[in-house]
C-alpha positions, 0 to 999 in steps of 0.5 A: 742359883746353880742348876744341876743336871744328871747325865745318863753316864753319871746315873750309872756311875753314881749307883755303882759308886755308892752302892752300899756306901752311905759315906759316899753318897754323903760326900756327893750331897755335901759337895753339891750343896756347897758348890751351889752356895759357893762354887769356889769354895777352897774344899772343893778344889774346883778345877778345869781338867787340862786340854778338856771342858770337863771340870772336877770337884773333890769329894775326898782325897781320892774321889772326884765329881766330873762335870761340864758347864752348860752356861753360867748358871747350869752344870751337867754332871757326867762322871763320879769316881776316883781321882785318876778318872780325869785321864778319860777326859 
């Protein structure tokens, strides 16, 4: 079982990301539910960002969830938003 921890930064970005947008909130729940059951599910397109310890998973064609592996069973969510945010990591 994978444990999911949320960083302070993620909490703030999450609030902005889902504000007045229920489908975005639902996409995060769906992706994390799928990730917990199968972290390698093809629809998540989980990938390690080049030159970084940060990973991303697909929420939609243009949005990603960014996270770090703490150990083999724990991730920490660090950011959520547009696909091009990967440049920040």
